[in-house]
PyMOL CGO cylinders between C-alpha atoms (Angstrom):
from pymol import cmd
from pymol.cgo import CYLINDER

trace = [
    CYLINDER, -0.15, -0.07, 0.09, 1.49, 3.46, -0.80, 0.3, 1, 1, 1, 1, 1, 1,
    CYLINDER, 1.49, 3.46, -0.80, 2.65, 5.57, 1.93, 0.3, 1, 1, 1, 1, 1, 1,
    CYLINDER, 2.65, 5.57, 1.93, -0.48, 7.02, 3.85, 0.3, 1, 1, 1, 1, 1, 1,
    CYLINDER, -0.48, 7.02, 3.85, 1.17, 10.24, 5.09, 0.3, 1, 1, 1, 1, 1, 1,
    CYLINDER, 1.17, 10.24, 5.09, -0.85, 13.77, 3.90, 0.3, 1, 1, 1, 1, 1, 1,
    CYLINDER, -0.85, 13.77, 3.90, 0.41, 13.90, 0.73, 0.3, 1, 1, 1, 1, 1, 1,
    CYLINDER, 0.41, 13.90, 0.73, -1.65, 10.82, -0.08, 0.3, 1, 1, 1, 1, 1, 1,
    CYLINDER, -1.65, 10.82, -0.08, -4.47, 11.28, 1.94, 0.3, 1, 1, 1, 1, 1, 1,
    CYLINDER, -4.47, 11.28, 1.94, -5.11, 15.11, 1.58, 0.3, 1, 1, 1, 1, 1, 1,
    CYLINDER, -5.11, 15.11, 1.58, -5.70, 14.84, -2.17, 0.3, 1, 1, 1, 1, 1, 1,
    CYLINDER, -5.70, 14.84, -2.17, -7.68, 11.94, -1.85, 0.3, 1, 1, 1, 1, 1, 1,
    CYLINDER, -7.68, 11.94, -1.85, -10.07, 13.16, 0.75, 0.3, 1, 1, 1, 1, 1, 1,
    CYLINDER, -10.07, 13.16, 0.75, -10.00, 16.89, -1.27, 0.3, 1, 1, 1, 1, 1, 1,
    CYLINDER, -10.00, 16.89, -1.27, -11.06, 14.80, -4.32, 0.3, 1, 1, 1, 1, 1, 1,
    CYLINDER, -11.06, 14.80, -4.32, -13.41, 12.76, -2.51, 0.3, 1, 1, 1, 1, 1, 1,
    CYLINDER, -13.41, 12.76, -2.51, -14.85, 16.68, -0.93, 0.3, 1, 1, 1, 1, 1, 1,
    CYLINDER, -14.85, 16.68, -0.93, -14.79, 17.71, -4.72, 0.3, 1, 1, 1, 1, 1, 1,
    CYLINDER, -14.79, 17.71, -4.72, -17.11, 14.78, -5.73, 0.3, 1, 1, 1, 1, 1, 1,
    CYLINDER, -17.11, 14.78, -5.73, -19.94, 15.45, -3.35, 0.3, 1, 1, 1, 1, 1, 1,
    CYLINDER, -19.94, 15.45, -3.35, -20.03, 18.91, -4.36, 0.3, 1, 1, 1, 1, 1, 1,
    CYLINDER, -20.03, 18.91, -4.36, -20.40, 17.88, -8.38, 0.3, 1, 1, 1, 1, 1, 1,
    CYLINDER, -20.40, 17.88, -8.38, -23.26, 15.62, -7.27, 0.3, 1, 1, 1, 1, 1, 1,
    CYLINDER, -23.26, 15.62, -7.27, -24.93, 18.26, -5.39, 0.3, 1, 1, 1, 1, 1, 1,
    CYLINDER, -24.93, 18.26, -5.39, -24.72, 20.73, -7.87, 0.3, 1, 1, 1, 1, 1, 1,
    CYLINDER, -24.72, 20.73, -7.87, -25.83, 18.24, -10.37, 0.3, 1, 1, 1, 1, 1, 1,
    CYLINDER, -25.83, 18.24, -10.37, -28.80, 17.03, -8.75, 0.3, 1, 1, 1, 1, 1, 1,
    CYLINDER, -28.80, 17.03, -8.75, -29.57, 20.60, -8.30, 0.3, 1, 1, 1, 1, 1, 1,
    CYLINDER, -29.57, 20.60, -8.30, -29.17, 22.53, -11.47, 0.3, 1, 1, 1, 1, 1, 1,
    CYLINDER, -29.17, 22.53, -11.47, -28.18, 19.87, -13.56, 0.3, 1, 1, 1, 1, 1, 1,
    CYLINDER, -28.18, 19.87, -13.56, -24.46, 21.39, -14.26, 0.3, 1, 1, 1, 1, 1, 1,
    CYLINDER, -24.46, 21.39, -14.26, -21.63, 20.75, -12.94, 0.3, 1, 1, 1, 1, 1, 1,
    CYLINDER, -21.63, 20.75, -12.94, -19.34, 23.39, -12.01, 0.3, 1, 1, 1, 1, 1, 1,
    CYLINDER, -19.34, 23.39, -12.01, -16.26, 23.96, -14.12, 0.3, 1, 1, 1, 1, 1, 1,
    CYLINDER, -16.26, 23.96, -14.12, -14.17, 25.00, -11.15, 0.3, 1, 1, 1, 1, 1, 1,
    CYLINDER, -14.17, 25.00, -11.15, -15.23, 21.58, -9.45, 0.3, 1, 1, 1, 1, 1, 1,
    CYLINDER, -15.23, 21.58, -9.45, -13.27, 19.90, -12.47, 0.3, 1, 1, 1, 1, 1, 1,
    CYLINDER, -13.27, 19.90, -12.47, -10.46, 22.08, -12.76, 0.3, 1, 1, 1, 1, 1, 1,
    CYLINDER, -10.46, 22.08, -12.76, -9.68, 21.64, -8.46, 0.3, 1, 1, 1, 1, 1, 1,
    CYLINDER, -9.68, 21.64, -8.46, -10.22, 17.90, -9.32, 0.3, 1, 1, 1, 1, 1, 1,
    CYLINDER, -10.22, 17.90, -9.32, -7.07, 18.35, -11.92, 0.3, 1, 1, 1, 1, 1, 1,
    CYLINDER, -7.07, 18.35, -11.92, -5.00, 20.68, -9.91, 0.3, 1, 1, 1, 1, 1, 1,
    CYLINDER, -5.00, 20.68, -9.91, -5.59, 18.12, -6.46, 0.3, 1, 1, 1, 1, 1, 1,
    CYLINDER, -5.59, 18.12, -6.46, -4.45, 15.40, -9.27, 0.3, 1, 1, 1, 1, 1, 1,
    CYLINDER, -4.45, 15.40, -9.27, -1.52, 17.73, -10.11, 0.3, 1, 1, 1, 1, 1, 1,
    CYLINDER, -1.52, 17.73, -10.11, -0.27, 17.63, -6.44, 0.3, 1, 1, 1, 1, 1, 1,
    CYLINDER, -0.27, 17.63, -6.44, -1.18, 14.35, -6.12, 0.3, 1, 1, 1, 1, 1, 1,
    CYLINDER, -1.18, 14.35, -6.12, 0.55, 12.70, -8.77, 0.3, 1, 1, 1, 1, 1, 1,
    CYLINDER, 0.55, 12.70, -8.77, 3.99, 15.60, -7.96, 0.3, 1, 1, 1, 1, 1, 1,
    CYLINDER, 3.99, 15.60, -7.96, 4.30, 13.75, -4.90, 0.3, 1, 1, 1, 1, 1, 1,
    CYLINDER, 4.30, 13.75, -4.90, 4.67, 10.36, -6.49, 0.3, 1, 1, 1, 1, 1, 1,
    CYLINDER, 4.67, 10.36, -6.49, 1.82, 8.58, -5.59, 0.3, 1, 1, 1, 1, 1, 1,
    CYLINDER, 1.82, 8.58, -5.59, 0.23, 8.48, -9.39, 0.3, 1, 1, 1, 1, 1, 1,
    CYLINDER, 0.23, 8.48, -9.39, 1.54, 7.24, -12.84, 0.3, 1, 1, 1, 1, 1, 1,
    CYLINDER, 1.54, 7.24, -12.84, 1.20, 10.25, -14.34, 0.3, 1, 1, 1, 1, 1, 1,
    CYLINDER, 1.20, 10.25, -14.34, 1.51, 8.85, -17.53, 0.3, 1, 1, 1, 1, 1, 1,
    CYLINDER, 1.51, 8.85, -17.53, -1.11, 6.26, -17.26, 0.3, 1, 1, 1, 1, 1, 1,
    CYLINDER, -1.11, 6.26, -17.26, -3.71, 8.60, -16.25, 0.3, 1, 1, 1, 1, 1, 1,
    CYLINDER, -3.71, 8.60, -16.25, -3.26, 11.35, -19.38, 0.3, 1, 1, 1, 1, 1, 1,
    CYLINDER, -3.26, 11.35, -19.38, -3.58, 8.52, -21.42, 0.3, 1, 1, 1, 1, 1, 1,
    CYLINDER, -3.58, 8.52, -21.42, -6.79, 7.47, -19.25, 0.3, 1, 1, 1, 1, 1, 1,
    CYLINDER, -6.79, 7.47, -19.25, -8.32, 10.98, -19.44, 0.3, 1, 1, 1, 1, 1, 1,
    CYLINDER, -8.32, 10.98, -19.44, -7.21, 11.31, -23.41, 0.3, 1, 1, 1, 1, 1, 1,
    CYLINDER, -7.21, 11.31, -23.41, -8.84, 7.56, -23.47, 0.3, 1, 1, 1, 1, 1, 1,
    CYLINDER, -8.84, 7.56, -23.47, -12.31, 8.80, -21.08, 0.3, 1, 1, 1, 1, 1, 1,
    CYLINDER, -12.31, 8.80, -21.08, -12.48, 12.47, -22.84, 0.3, 1, 1, 1, 1, 1, 1,
    CYLINDER, -12.48, 12.47, -22.84, -12.75, 11.56, -26.21, 0.3, 1, 1, 1, 1, 1, 1,
    CYLINDER, -12.75, 11.56, -26.21, -15.16, 8.53, -24.98, 0.3, 1, 1, 1, 1, 1, 1,
    CYLINDER, -15.16, 8.53, -24.98, -17.29, 11.48, -22.99, 0.3, 1, 1, 1, 1, 1, 1,
    CYLINDER, -17.29, 11.48, -22.99, -17.10, 14.01, -26.22, 0.3, 1, 1, 1, 1, 1, 1,
    CYLINDER, -17.10, 14.01, -26.22, -19.10, 11.75, -28.69, 0.3, 1, 1, 1, 1, 1, 1,
    CYLINDER, -19.10, 11.75, -28.69, -21.63, 10.90, -25.71, 0.3, 1, 1, 1, 1, 1, 1,
    CYLINDER, -21.63, 10.90, -25.71, -22.16, 14.15, -26.16, 0.3, 1, 1, 1, 1, 1, 1,
    CYLINDER, -22.16, 14.15, -26.16, -21.66, 14.47, -29.47, 0.3, 1, 1, 1, 1, 1, 1,
    CYLINDER, -21.66, 14.47, -29.47, -24.60, 12.39, -29.81, 0.3, 1, 1, 1, 1, 1, 1,
    CYLINDER, -24.60, 12.39, -29.81, -26.42, 14.24, -27.03, 0.3, 1, 1, 1, 1, 1, 1,
    CYLINDER, -26.42, 14.24, -27.03, -26.36, 10.82, -24.58, 0.3, 1, 1, 1, 1, 1, 1,
    CYLINDER, -26.36, 10.82, -24.58, -24.52, 13.12, -21.77, 0.3, 1, 1, 1, 1, 1, 1,
    CYLINDER, -24.52, 13.12, -21.77, -23.76, 16.23, -21.30, 0.3, 1, 1, 1, 1, 1, 1,
    CYLINDER, -23.76, 16.23, -21.30, -20.74, 18.72, -21.34, 0.3, 1, 1, 1, 1, 1, 1,
    CYLINDER, -20.74, 18.72, -21.34, -20.26, 18.80, -17.21, 0.3, 1, 1, 1, 1, 1, 1,
    CYLINDER, -20.26, 18.80, -17.21, -20.20, 15.12, -17.16, 0.3, 1, 1, 1, 1, 1, 1,
    CYLINDER, -20.20, 15.12, -17.16, -17.92, 14.45, -19.88, 0.3, 1, 1, 1, 1, 1, 1,
    CYLINDER, -17.92, 14.45, -19.88, -15.51, 17.02, -18.98, 0.3, 1, 1, 1, 1, 1, 1,
    CYLINDER, -15.51, 17.02, -18.98, -15.39, 15.08, -15.28, 0.3, 1, 1, 1, 1, 1, 1,
    CYLINDER, -15.39, 15.08, -15.28, -15.31, 11.55, -16.86, 0.3, 1, 1, 1, 1, 1, 1,
    CYLINDER, -15.31, 11.55, -16.86, -11.98, 12.52, -18.21, 0.3, 1, 1, 1, 1, 1, 1,
    CYLINDER, -11.98, 12.52, -18.21, -10.68, 14.49, -15.12, 0.3, 1, 1, 1, 1, 1, 1,
    CYLINDER, -10.68, 14.49, -15.12, -11.42, 10.67, -13.14, 0.3, 1, 1, 1, 1, 1, 1,
    CYLINDER, -11.42, 10.67, -13.14, -9.60, 9.38, -15.92, 0.3, 1, 1, 1, 1, 1, 1,
    CYLINDER, -9.60, 9.38, -15.92, -6.62, 11.05, -14.32, 0.3, 1, 1, 1, 1, 1, 1,
    CYLINDER, -6.62, 11.05, -14.32, -7.06, 9.78, -11.35, 0.3, 1, 1, 1, 1, 1, 1,
    CYLINDER, -7.06, 9.78, -11.35, -8.30, 5.99, -12.02, 0.3, 1, 1, 1, 1, 1, 1,
    CYLINDER, -8.30, 5.99, -12.02, -5.99, 5.80, -14.81, 0.3, 1, 1, 1, 1, 1, 1,
    CYLINDER, -5.99, 5.80, -14.81, -5.14, 2.76, -17.49, 0.3, 1, 1, 1, 1, 1, 1,
    CYLINDER, -5.14, 2.76, -17.49, -4.93, -0.19, -14.60, 0.3, 1, 1, 1, 1, 1, 1,
    CYLINDER, -4.93, -0.19, -14.60, -8.70, 1.19, -13.00, 0.3, 1, 1, 1, 1, 1, 1,
    CYLINDER, -8.70, 1.19, -13.00, -10.46, 3.16, -15.93, 0.3, 1, 1, 1, 1, 1, 1,
    CYLINDER, -10.46, 3.16, -15.93, -13.10, -0.22, -16.67, 0.3, 1, 1, 1, 1, 1, 1,
    CYLINDER, -13.10, -0.22, -16.67, -13.47, -0.57, -13.01, 0.3, 1, 1, 1, 1, 1, 1,
    CYLINDER, -13.47, -0.57, -13.01, -14.44, 3.13, -12.61, 0.3, 1, 1, 1, 1, 1, 1,
    CYLINDER, -14.44, 3.13, -12.61, -16.48, 2.79, -15.94, 0.3, 1, 1, 1, 1, 1, 1,
    CYLINDER, -16.48, 2.79, -15.94, -18.27, -0.66, -14.63, 0.3, 1, 1, 1, 1, 1, 1,
    CYLINDER, -18.27, -0.66, -14.63, -19.02, 1.84, -11.21, 0.3, 1, 1, 1, 1, 1, 1,
    CYLINDER, -19.02, 1.84, -11.21, -20.56, 4.63, -12.68, 0.3, 1, 1, 1, 1, 1, 1,
    CYLINDER, -20.56, 4.63, -12.68, -22.58, 2.57, -14.86, 0.3, 1, 1, 1, 1, 1, 1,
    CYLINDER, -22.58, 2.57, -14.86, -23.77, 0.35, -11.87, 0.3, 1, 1, 1, 1, 1, 1,
    CYLINDER, -23.77, 0.35, -11.87, -23.92, 3.59, -9.98, 0.3, 1, 1, 1, 1, 1, 1,
    CYLINDER, -23.92, 3.59, -9.98, -26.21, 5.31, -13.02, 0.3, 1, 1, 1, 1, 1, 1,
    CYLINDER, -26.21, 5.31, -13.02, -28.84, 2.63, -12.86, 0.3, 1, 1, 1, 1, 1, 1,
    CYLINDER, -28.84, 2.63, -12.86, -29.43, 3.49, -9.36, 0.3, 1, 1, 1, 1, 1, 1,
    CYLINDER, -29.43, 3.49, -9.36, -29.82, 6.88, -10.02, 0.3, 1, 1, 1, 1, 1, 1,
    CYLINDER, -29.82, 6.88, -10.02, -31.84, 6.58, -12.71, 0.3, 1, 1, 1, 1, 1, 1,
    CYLINDER, -31.84, 6.58, -12.71, -34.33, 3.89, -11.02, 0.3, 1, 1, 1, 1, 1, 1,
    CYLINDER, -34.33, 3.89, -11.02, -34.28, 6.92, -8.10, 0.3, 1, 1, 1, 1, 1, 1,
    CYLINDER, -34.28, 6.92, -8.10, -35.17, 9.55, -11.00, 0.3, 1, 1, 1, 1, 1, 1,
    CYLINDER, -35.17, 9.55, -11.00, -37.52, 7.48, -12.50, 0.3, 1, 1, 1, 1, 1, 1,
    CYLINDER, -37.52, 7.48, -12.50, -39.30, 6.78, -9.28, 0.3, 1, 1, 1, 1, 1, 1,
    CYLINDER, -39.30, 6.78, -9.28, -39.45, 10.10, -8.22, 0.3, 1, 1, 1, 1, 1, 1,
    CYLINDER, -39.45, 10.10, -8.22, -40.79, 10.86, -11.31, 0.3, 1, 1, 1, 1, 1, 1,
    CYLINDER, -40.79, 10.86, -11.31, -43.45, 8.65, -10.88, 0.3, 1, 1, 1, 1, 1, 1,
    CYLINDER, -43.45, 8.65, -10.88, -44.36, 9.42, -7.37, 0.3, 1, 1, 1, 1, 1, 1,
    CYLINDER, -44.36, 9.42, -7.37, -44.79, 13.51, -8.52, 0.3, 1, 1, 1, 1, 1, 1,
    CYLINDER, -44.79, 13.51, -8.52, -46.85, 12.39, -11.49, 0.3, 1, 1, 1, 1, 1, 1,
    CYLINDER, -46.85, 12.39, -11.49, -49.33, 9.79, -9.28, 0.3, 1, 1, 1, 1, 1, 1,
    CYLINDER, -49.33, 9.79, -9.28, -49.52, 13.14, -6.03, 0.3, 1, 1, 1, 1, 1, 1,
    CYLINDER, -49.52, 13.14, -6.03, -49.49, 15.89, -9.18, 0.3, 1, 1, 1, 1, 1, 1,
    CYLINDER, -49.49, 15.89, -9.18, -53.04, 17.46, -9.96, 0.3, 1, 1, 1, 1, 1, 1,
    CYLINDER, -53.04, 17.46, -9.96, -51.43, 18.07, -13.30, 0.3, 1, 1, 1, 1, 1, 1,
    CYLINDER, -51.43, 18.07, -13.30, -49.77, 15.46, -16.06, 0.3, 1, 1, 1, 1, 1, 1,
    CYLINDER, -49.77, 15.46, -16.06, -46.16, 15.40, -16.27, 0.3, 1, 1, 1, 1, 1, 1,
    CYLINDER, -46.16, 15.40, -16.27, -45.14, 15.11, -19.69, 0.3, 1, 1, 1, 1, 1, 1,
    CYLINDER, -45.14, 15.11, -19.69, -41.79, 16.21, -19.69, 0.3, 1, 1, 1, 1, 1, 1,
    CYLINDER, -41.79, 16.21, -19.69, -38.78, 12.77, -19.27, 0.3, 1, 1, 1, 1, 1, 1,
    CYLINDER, -38.78, 12.77, -19.27, -37.10, 12.75, -16.25, 0.3, 1, 1, 1, 1, 1, 1,
    CYLINDER, -37.10, 12.75, -16.25, -33.37, 14.21, -17.01, 0.3, 1, 1, 1, 1, 1, 1,
    CYLINDER, -33.37, 14.21, -17.01, -30.77, 12.04, -14.35, 0.3, 1, 1, 1, 1, 1, 1,
    CYLINDER, -30.77, 12.04, -14.35, -27.73, 13.80, -12.68, 0.3, 1, 1, 1, 1, 1, 1,
    CYLINDER, -27.73, 13.80, -12.68, -25.47, 11.26, -14.22, 0.3, 1, 1, 1, 1, 1, 1,
    CYLINDER, -25.47, 11.26, -14.22, -22.93, 13.33, -12.33, 0.3, 1, 1, 1, 1, 1, 1,
    CYLINDER, -22.93, 13.33, -12.33, -23.75, 11.90, -8.76, 0.3, 1, 1, 1, 1, 1, 1,
    CYLINDER, -23.75, 11.90, -8.76, -23.66, 8.24, -10.70, 0.3, 1, 1, 1, 1, 1, 1,
    CYLINDER, -23.66, 8.24, -10.70, -19.85, 9.78, -11.96, 0.3, 1, 1, 1, 1, 1, 1,
    CYLINDER, -19.85, 9.78, -11.96, -18.79, 11.06, -8.37, 0.3, 1, 1, 1, 1, 1, 1,
    CYLINDER, -18.79, 11.06, -8.37, -20.16, 7.69, -7.17, 0.3, 1, 1, 1, 1, 1, 1,
    CYLINDER, -20.16, 7.69, -7.17, -17.90, 5.21, -9.11, 0.3, 1, 1, 1, 1, 1, 1,
    CYLINDER, -17.90, 5.21, -9.11, -14.65, 7.57, -9.30, 0.3, 1, 1, 1, 1, 1, 1,
    CYLINDER, -14.65, 7.57, -9.30, -15.06, 7.80, -5.35, 0.3, 1, 1, 1, 1, 1, 1,
    CYLINDER, -15.06, 7.80, -5.35, -14.40, 3.97, -5.29, 0.3, 1, 1, 1, 1, 1, 1,
    CYLINDER, -14.40, 3.97, -5.29, -12.36, 3.57, -8.68, 0.3, 1, 1, 1, 1, 1, 1,
    CYLINDER, -12.36, 3.57, -8.68, -9.89, 6.49, -7.02, 0.3, 1, 1, 1, 1, 1, 1,
    CYLINDER, -9.89, 6.49, -7.02, -10.29, 4.86, -3.89, 0.3, 1, 1, 1, 1, 1, 1,
    CYLINDER, -10.29, 4.86, -3.89, -9.42, 1.61, -5.09, 0.3, 1, 1, 1, 1, 1, 1,
    CYLINDER, -9.42, 1.61, -5.09, -6.66, 2.54, -7.22, 0.3, 1, 1, 1, 1, 1, 1,
    CYLINDER, -6.66, 2.54, -7.22, -4.99, 4.30, -4.10, 0.3, 1, 1, 1, 1, 1, 1,
    CYLINDER, -4.99, 4.30, -4.10, -4.91, 0.90, -2.22, 0.3, 1, 1, 1, 1, 1, 1,
    CYLINDER, -4.91, 0.90, -2.22, -3.60, -1.01, -4.92, 0.3, 1, 1, 1, 1, 1, 1,
    CYLINDER, -3.60, -1.01, -4.92, -0.81, 1.02, -6.48, 0.3, 1, 1, 1, 1, 1, 1,
    CYLINDER, -0.81, 1.02, -6.48, 2.29, 0.53, -4.55, 0.3, 1, 1, 1, 1, 1, 1,
    CYLINDER, 2.29, 0.53, -4.55, 4.29, 3.94, -5.58, 0.3, 1, 1, 1, 1, 1, 1,
]
cmd.load_cgo(trace, "trace")
């Protein structure tokens, strides 16, 4: 296990706080703050410069996820903030945990979607007016959950 000193734990704690901010804002406003994404990248730089991450692997992973996120955004499957958040998390998970990150995010996304649909149905049932608009899913919540788990797993398994 990597050195669990402040140079490793403090950036991870900051990451988890920033991901919580992203999730809350996505629920509230259906947007992810640019400042939060930029801070995730900056905190990763501190983490990598302290020797706790393979920055080459992180950059390659981020590039792969940026292209995938751009394609999902282009085809209106995902929002731009979600695409940028996925790419930023690619730095943290690296190539060795990119598949786990995608899997955790997809599972969390399923639960978030089910919760949104349930809430939408309950609102429609308890409303006198018809609810025609399809609900939007705050996928930043799923990215934050999947990213938190994958980043923690990467920290525990990478002995750099």
